[in-house]
DRENDO-1510 file (C-alpha; in Angstrom, 1 decimal, always signed):
<recs>
REC; n; res; u; v; w
REC; 1; MET; +13.8; +77.3; -79.1 .
REC; 2; ASN; +15.3; +80.8; -78.4 .
REC; 3; SER; +14.0; +80.5; -74.8 .
REC; 4; LEU; +15.7; +77.1; -74.4 .
REC; 5; ILE; +19.0; +78.5; -75.7 .
REC; 6; GLN; +18.8; +81.4; -73.3 .
REC; 7; LEU; +17.9; +79.1; -70.5 .
REC; 8; VAL; +21.0; +76.9; -70.9 .
REC; 9; GLY; +23.2; +80.0; -71.5 .
REC; 10; VAL; +24.2; +79.1; -75.1 .
REC; 11; ASN; +24.5; +81.8; -77.7 .
REC; 12; GLN; +24.5; +81.5; -81.4 .
REC; 13; ASP; +28.2; +82.2; -81.7 .
REC; 14; LEU; +29.1; +79.4; -79.4 .
REC; 15; LEU; +26.9; +77.0; -81.4 .
REC; 16; ILE; +28.8; +78.0; -84.6 .
REC; 17; TYR; +32.2; +77.5; -82.9 .
REC; 18; LEU; +30.9; +74.1; -81.7 .
REC; 19; ALA; +29.8; +73.2; -85.3 .
REC; 20; ILE; +33.2; +74.2; -86.6 .
REC; 21; ASP; +35.1; +72.1; -84.1 .
REC; 22; VAL; +32.9; +69.0; -84.5 .
REC; 23; SER; +33.0; +69.2; -88.3 .
REC; 24; ILE; +36.8; +69.4; -88.4 .
REC; 25; ALA; +37.0; +66.6; -85.8 .
REC; 26; ILE; +34.8; +64.3; -87.8 .
REC; 27; LEU; +36.7; +65.1; -91.0 .
REC; 28; LEU; +40.0; +64.3; -89.3 .
REC; 29; LEU; +38.7; +61.1; -87.8 .
REC; 30; GLY; +37.4; +59.9; -91.2 .
REC; 31; ALA; +40.7; +60.7; -92.8 .
REC; 32; MET; +42.6; +58.6; -90.2 .
REC; 33; ARG; +41.1; +55.4; -91.5 .
REC; 34; PHE; +42.3; +56.0; -95.1 .
REC; 35; LEU; +45.7; +57.3; -93.9 .
REC; 36; SER; +46.1; +54.0; -92.0 .
REC; 37; GLY; +45.5; +52.1; -95.2 .
REC; 38; LEU; +48.0; +54.3; -97.1 .
REC; 39; SER; +50.6; +53.8; -94.3 .
REC; 40; ALA; +50.2; +50.0; -94.5 .
REC; 41; LYS; +50.0; +50.1; -98.3 .
REC; 42; VAL; +46.7; +48.4; -98.5 .
REC; 43; ASN; +43.1; +49.2; -99.4 .
REC; 44; SER; +41.4; +49.8; -96.0 .
REC; 45; THR; +38.0; +48.8; -97.3 .
REC; 46; ASP; +39.3; +45.5; -98.6 .
REC; 47; GLU; +41.2; +44.7; -95.4 .
REC; 48; LEU; +38.2; +45.5; -93.2 .
REC; 49; ALA; +35.3; +44.1; -95.3 .
REC; 50; LYS; +36.7; +41.5; -97.6 .
REC; 51; GLU; +39.7; +40.1; -95.8 .
REC; 52; ASP; +38.0; +40.5; -92.4 .
REC; 53; ASN; +41.4; +41.5; -91.0 .
REC; 54; PHE; +40.7; +42.0; -87.3 .
REC; 55; ALA; +44.3; +43.0; -86.6 .
REC; 56; PHE; +44.1; +45.8; -89.1 .
REC; 57; GLY; +40.7; +46.8; -87.7 .
REC; 58; ILE; +42.1; +47.0; -84.1 .
REC; 59; SER; +45.1; +49.0; -85.4 .
REC; 60; VAL; +42.8; +51.5; -87.2 .
REC; 61; ALA; +40.5; +51.7; -84.1 .
REC; 62; GLY; +43.5; +52.6; -82.0 .
REC; 63; SER; +44.5; +55.3; -84.4 .
REC; 64; ILE; +41.0; +56.8; -84.5 .
REC; 65; LEU; +40.7; +56.7; -80.7 .
REC; 66; ALA; +44.2; +58.3; -80.4 .
REC; 67; LEU; +43.3; +61.1; -82.7 .
REC; 68; GLY; +40.1; +61.7; -80.7 .
REC; 69; ILE; +42.2; +62.0; -77.6 .
REC; 70; VAL; +44.5; +64.5; -79.2 .
REC; 71; LEU; +41.5; +66.5; -80.5 .
REC; 72; THR; +40.2; +66.9; -76.9 .
REC; 73; GLY; +43.5; +68.7; -76.2 .
REC; 74; ALA; +43.0; +70.9; -79.3 .
REC; 75; ILE; +39.6; +72.0; -78.1 .
REC; 76; THR; +40.3; +74.4; -75.2 .
REC; 77; GLY; +36.7; +75.4; -74.5 .
REC; 78; GLU; +37.5; +79.1; -75.2 .
REC; 79; ALA; +36.2; +80.6; -78.4 .
REC; 80; ALA; +38.8; +82.1; -80.7 .
REC; 81; SER; +38.7; +85.7; -81.9 .
REC; 82; SER; +36.9; +84.7; -85.1 .
REC; 83; TYR; +35.4; +81.7; -86.9 .
REC; 84; ALA; +38.4; +81.5; -89.2 .
REC; 85; MET; +40.9; +81.5; -86.3 .
REC; 86; GLU; +38.8; +78.8; -84.6 .
REC; 87; ALA; +39.0; +76.6; -87.7 .
REC; 88; ILE; +42.7; +77.4; -88.2 .
REC; 89; GLY; +43.5; +76.5; -84.6 .
REC; 90; MET; +41.6; +73.3; -84.7 .
REC; 91; LEU; +43.1; +72.2; -88.0 .
REC; 92; ALA; +46.6; +73.2; -86.9 .
REC; 93; TYR; +46.5; +71.4; -83.6 .
REC; 94; GLY; +44.5; +68.4; -85.0 .
REC; 95; GLY; +46.7; +68.1; -88.1 .
REC; 96; TYR; +49.9; +68.4; -86.1 .
REC; 97; GLY; +48.6; +65.9; -83.6 .
REC; 98; LEU; +47.9; +63.5; -86.4 .
REC; 99; ILE; +51.5; +63.9; -87.7 .
REC; 100; LEU; +52.9; +63.3; -84.2 .
REC; 101; ILE; +50.8; +60.2; -83.8 .
REC; 102; LYS; +52.3; +58.9; -87.0 .
REC; 103; ILE; +55.8; +59.9; -85.9 .
REC; 104; GLY; +55.2; +58.2; -82.5 .
REC; 105; ARG; +54.2; +55.0; -84.2 .
REC; 106; ILE; +57.3; +55.1; -86.3 .
REC; 107; ILE; +59.4; +55.5; -83.1 .
REC; 108; HIS; +57.5; +52.7; -81.5 .
REC; 109; ASP; +58.0; +50.4; -84.6 .
REC; 110; LYS; +61.6; +51.3; -85.4 .
REC; 111; VAL; +63.1; +52.0; -82.0 .
REC; 112; ALA; +61.0; +50.5; -79.2 .
REC; 113; LEU; +60.0; +47.3; -81.1 .
REC; 114; GLN; +62.6; +47.4; -83.8 .
REC; 115; ARG; +62.7; +43.6; -84.3 .
REC; 116; LEU; +59.1; +43.4; -85.5 .
REC; 117; ASP; +57.8; +44.1; -89.0 .
REC; 118; LYS; +54.6; +45.6; -87.8 .
REC; 119; ASN; +52.9; +46.3; -91.1 .
REC; 120; ALA; +53.6; +42.8; -92.5 .
REC; 121; LEU; +52.4; +41.1; -89.3 .
REC; 122; ILE; +49.2; +43.1; -89.3 .
REC; 123; ILE; +48.5; +42.2; -92.9 .
REC; 124; GLU; +49.1; +38.6; -91.9 .
REC; 125; LYS; +46.3; +39.1; -89.4 .
REC; 126; ASN; +48.4; +38.9; -86.3 .
REC; 127; LEU; +46.0; +40.1; -83.6 .
REC; 128; THR; +48.7; +40.6; -81.1 .
REC; 129; ILE; +50.5; +43.1; -83.1 .
REC; 130; GLY; +47.3; +44.9; -83.9 .
REC; 131; ILE; +46.7; +45.4; -80.2 .
REC; 132; ILE; +50.3; +46.5; -79.6 .
REC; 133; ASP; +50.0; +49.0; -82.4 .
REC; 134; ALA; +46.7; +50.4; -81.1 .
REC; 135; ALA; +48.1; +50.7; -77.5 .
REC; 136; GLY; +51.2; +52.5; -78.8 .
REC; 137; ALA; +49.0; +55.0; -80.7 .
REC; 138; ILE; +46.8; +55.6; -77.6 .
REC; 139; ALA; +49.8; +56.1; -75.4 .
REC; 140; THR; +51.3; +58.6; -77.8 .
REC; 141; ALA; +48.0; +60.4; -78.0 .
REC; 142; LEU; +47.7; +60.8; -74.2 .
REC; 143; VAL; +51.1; +62.5; -74.1 .
REC; 144; ILE; +50.3; +64.8; -77.1 .
REC; 145; ARG; +47.0; +65.8; -75.4 .
REC; 146; ALA; +48.8; +66.6; -72.2 .
REC; 147; VAL; +51.3; +68.8; -74.0 .
REC; 148; LEU; +48.5; +70.5; -76.0 .
REC; 149; VAL; +46.6; +71.4; -72.8 .
REC; 150; TRP; +49.8; +72.5; -71.1 .
REC; 151; VAL; +51.0; +75.0; -73.8 .
REC; 152; ASP; +49.2; +78.3; -74.6 .
REC; 153; GLY; +48.8; +80.2; -77.8 .
REC; 154; LEU; +49.3; +79.3; -81.5 .
REC; 155; ASP; +52.8; +80.3; -82.5 .
REC; 156; LEU; +56.2; +78.8; -83.3 .
REC; 157; SER; +57.1; +78.5; -79.6 .
REC; 158; THR; +54.0; +76.5; -79.0 .
REC; 159; PHE; +54.8; +74.0; -81.7 .
REC; 160; ILE; +58.4; +73.8; -80.5 .
REC; 161; ALA; +57.2; +73.0; -77.0 .
REC; 162; ILE; +54.7; +70.4; -78.3 .
REC; 163; THR; +57.4; +68.7; -80.4 .
REC; 164; SER; +60.0; +68.8; -77.6 .
REC; 165; GLY; +57.6; +67.5; -75.0 .
REC; 166; PHE; +56.5; +64.7; -77.4 .
REC; 167; PHE; +60.1; +63.5; -77.9 .
REC; 168; VAL; +60.8; +63.6; -74.2 .
REC; 169; ALA; +57.8; +61.4; -73.5 .
REC; 170; GLN; +58.8; +59.0; -76.4 .
REC; 171; THR; +62.2; +58.6; -74.8 .
REC; 172; VAL; +60.6; +57.5; -71.5 .
REC; 173; LEU; +58.3; +55.1; -73.4 .
REC; 174; VAL; +61.3; +53.5; -75.2 .
REC; 175; ILE; +63.2; +53.2; -71.9 .
REC; 176; VAL; +60.3; +51.4; -70.3 .
REC; 177; THR; +60.0; +49.0; -73.2 .
REC; 178; ARG; +63.6; +48.1; -72.8 .
REC; 179; ILE; +63.2; +47.5; -69.1 .
REC; 180; ARG; +60.1; +45.3; -69.7 .
REC; 181; GLU; +62.1; +43.3; -72.3 .
REC; 182; LYS; +64.9; +42.6; -69.8 .
REC; 183; GLN; +62.4; +41.7; -67.2 .
REC; 184; TYR; +60.7; +39.2; -69.6 .
REC; 185; ALA; +64.1; +37.7; -70.6 .
REC; 186; LYS; +65.1; +37.3; -66.9 .
REC; 187; ASN; +61.8; +35.5; -66.1 .
REC; 188; ASN; +61.8; +33.3; -69.2 .
REC; 189; GLN; +65.3; +31.9; -69.7 .
REC; 190; GLU; +66.5; +34.8; -71.9 .
REC; 191; ASP; +63.6; +34.5; -74.3 .
REC; 192; CYS; +62.9; +37.6; -76.5 .
REC; 193; LEU; +59.7; +39.6; -75.7 .
REC; 194; GLN; +59.4; +40.9; -79.3 .
REC; 195; GLU; +59.7; +37.4; -80.7 .
REC; 196; ALA; +57.0; +36.2; -78.4 .
REC; 197; LEU; +54.8; +39.1; -79.5 .
REC; 198; SER; +55.4; +38.3; -83.2 .
REC; 199; ASN; +54.4; +34.7; -82.5 .
REC; 200; GLY; +51.0; +35.9; -81.5 .
REC; 201; GLN; +51.1; +35.6; -77.7 .
REC; 202; LEU; +48.0; +37.7; -77.0 .
REC; 203; ALA; +48.3; +37.7; -73.2 .
REC; 204; LEU; +51.7; +39.4; -73.5 .
REC; 205; ALA; +50.2; +42.0; -75.8 .
REC; 206; ILE; +47.4; +42.8; -73.4 .
REC; 207; ARG; +49.9; +43.2; -70.5 .
REC; 208; TYR; +52.3; +45.3; -72.5 .
REC; 209; SER; +49.4; +47.5; -73.6 .
REC; 210; GLY; +48.6; +48.3; -70.0 .
REC; 211; GLN; +52.3; +49.0; -69.3 .
REC; 212; VAL; +52.7; +51.6; -72.2 .
REC; 213; ILE; +49.4; +53.3; -71.5 .
REC; 214; SER; +50.1; +53.6; -67.8 .
REC; 215; THR; +53.6; +54.9; -68.6 .
REC; 216; ALA; +52.1; +57.6; -70.9 .
REC; 217; LEU; +49.6; +58.6; -68.1 .
REC; 218; ALA; +52.5; +58.9; -65.7 .
REC; 219; VAL; +54.5; +61.1; -68.0 .
REC; 220; THR; +51.5; +63.4; -68.5 .
REC; 221; ALA; +51.5; +64.2; -64.7 .
REC; 222; ALA; +54.5; +66.5; -65.4 .
REC; 223; SER; +52.0; +69.0; -66.9 .
REC; 224; TYR; +50.5; +69.5; -63.4 .
REC; 225; PHE; +53.8; +70.6; -61.9 .
REC; 226; LEU; +55.2; +72.9; -64.5 .
REC; 227; VAL; +53.9; +76.2; -65.9 .
REC; 228; TYR; +54.4; +76.7; -69.6 .
REC; 229; SER; +56.5; +79.7; -70.6 .
REC; 230; PRO; +58.4; +80.1; -73.9 .
REC; 231; ASP; +61.2; +81.8; -72.0 .
REC; 232; THR; +61.9; +78.8; -69.8 .
REC; 233; LEU; +61.2; +76.1; -72.3 .
REC; 234; VAL; +64.5; +74.2; -71.8 .
REC; 235; VAL; +64.1; +74.1; -68.0 .
REC; 236; ASN; +60.5; +73.0; -68.4 .
REC; 237; LEU; +61.5; +70.2; -70.8 .
REC; 238; ILE; +64.1; +69.0; -68.3 .
REC; 239; GLY; +61.4; +69.1; -65.7 .
REC; 240; TRP; +59.1; +67.0; -67.9 .
REC; 241; LEU; +61.8; +64.4; -68.3 .
REC; 242; VAL; +62.7; +64.2; -64.6 .
REC; 243; ILE; +59.1; +64.3; -63.4 .
REC; 244; GLY; +58.1; +61.8; -66.1 .
REC; 245; VAL; +60.8; +59.3; -65.0 .
REC; 246; VAL; +59.9; +59.8; -61.3 .
REC; 247; MET; +56.2; +59.3; -61.9 .
REC; 248; THR; +56.9; +56.3; -64.1 .
REC; 249; LEU; +58.9; +54.7; -61.4 .
REC; 250; LEU; +56.2; +55.5; -58.8 .
REC; 251; VAL; +53.5; +54.1; -61.0 .
REC; 252; ALA; +55.5; +50.9; -61.6 .
REC; 253; LEU; +56.1; +50.5; -57.8 .
REC; 254; LEU; +52.5; +51.0; -56.9 .
REC; 255; THR; +51.3; +48.8; -59.7 .
REC; 256; ALA; +53.6; +46.0; -58.6 .
REC; 257; ILE; +52.1; +46.3; -55.1 .
REC; 258; ALA; +48.5; +46.4; -56.4 .
REC; 259; LYS; +49.0; +43.4; -58.6 .
REC; 260; ARG; +50.3; +41.3; -55.7 .
REC; 261; ILE; +47.1; +42.2; -53.8 .
REC; 262; VAL; +44.6; +42.0; -56.6 .
REC; 263; LEU; +46.2; +38.7; -58.0 .
REC; 264; TRP; +47.2; +37.2; -54.7 .
REC; 265; GLY; +48.2; +33.6; -55.0 .
REC; 266; ILE; +48.7; +33.7; -58.8 .
REC; 267; ASN; +52.0; +33.2; -60.4 .
REC; 268; LEU; +52.0; +35.9; -63.1 .
REC; 269; VAL; +55.0; +34.7; -65.0 .
REC; 270; GLU; +53.6; +31.2; -65.2 .
REC; 271; GLU; +50.1; +32.3; -66.1 .
REC; 272; VAL; +50.8; +35.1; -68.6 .
REC; 273; ASP; +54.3; +34.4; -69.9 .
REC; 274; GLN; +54.0; +30.6; -70.2 .
REC; 275; GLN; +50.3; +29.7; -70.2 .
REC; 276; HIS; +49.2; +32.8; -72.1 .
REC; 277; ASN; +46.3; +33.4; -69.8 .
REC; 278; ILE; +44.5; +36.5; -71.3 .
REC; 279; GLY; +42.2; +36.8; -68.3 .
REC; 280; VAL; +45.1; +37.3; -65.9 .
REC; 281; ALA; +46.8; +39.6; -68.4 .
REC; 282; SER; +43.6; +41.7; -68.7 .
REC; 283; ILE; +43.6; +42.1; -64.9 .
REC; 284; GLU; +47.2; +43.2; -65.0 .
REC; 285; MET; +46.4; +45.7; -67.7 .
REC; 286; ALA; +43.5; +47.1; -65.9 .
REC; 287; THR; +45.4; +47.4; -62.6 .
REC; 288; SER; +48.3; +49.2; -64.4 .
REC; 289; ILE; +46.0; +51.8; -66.0 .
REC; 290; ALA; +43.9; +52.2; -62.9 .
REC; 291; ILE; +46.9; +53.0; -60.7 .
REC; 292; ALA; +48.2; +55.5; -63.3 .
REC; 293; LEU; +44.8; +57.2; -63.5 .
REC; 294; ILE; +44.4; +57.4; -59.8 .
REC; 295; LEU; +47.9; +58.8; -59.3 .
REC; 296; THR; +47.6; +61.4; -62.1 .
REC; 297; ALA; +44.2; +62.4; -60.7 .
REC; 298; LEU; +45.7; +63.0; -57.3 .
REC; 299; MET; +48.4; +65.2; -58.9 .
REC; 300; ALA; +45.9; +67.3; -60.8 .
</recs>
């Protein structure tokens, strides 16, 4: 065994650091399920096993995946100065990431989609809202992860930067939601997107999920252009906002072009908005996310 460890270049300290990170990660992921139940004021076990509430399950799954994404930003790959500092750093970043995910969901519920009673609709087993909730959590997590990777250190300035970058990104996500609402109303005789979602139009939820996740990916591209410095934090945050908006517009433009090619000859408004074609909506979602991933990879 010692020979094998030496062969792959892994020492005992690194294994201990790995064990600390993985243990804390599993603990936080397990806590997320029960926190989701507390947030919705329900017993998570009953909702999942007795009520067979798929909407709640999808919402919880989105939360767990979101936290996992955030934790990948908390794990830097560099060992801390001691085991205690490694545990503190992981708990601090992971715990704060969990809090920001919750805040992001509140912003998504109360500001972006303020006409929906998300918790009530999920308890009513509205699958559409469960998907929307999961997508919002994942989008928020992608932004938090990008900021965690962007900053350096574990001090007050770091957390100020993380919080500020988070709110900048949330602003962009809310703006995009408003634009999508207006676009939907224009294409559907002034109908309300949020009302359609609350009525369970699954195809719209799938397409909207792709839009918010691709927007989050676009915003994260700002981290590739800016160098973190506590002394120039305000300038950097303005840069995050400007670059985030520019990248979001670029992703939207390229996605629109790609959709016309990928879905050539298909009337998207008719198929998704009116006929609720989840197959076409899924292709729209995949195209949106694919373009955002490709563009951010090119910027890295």
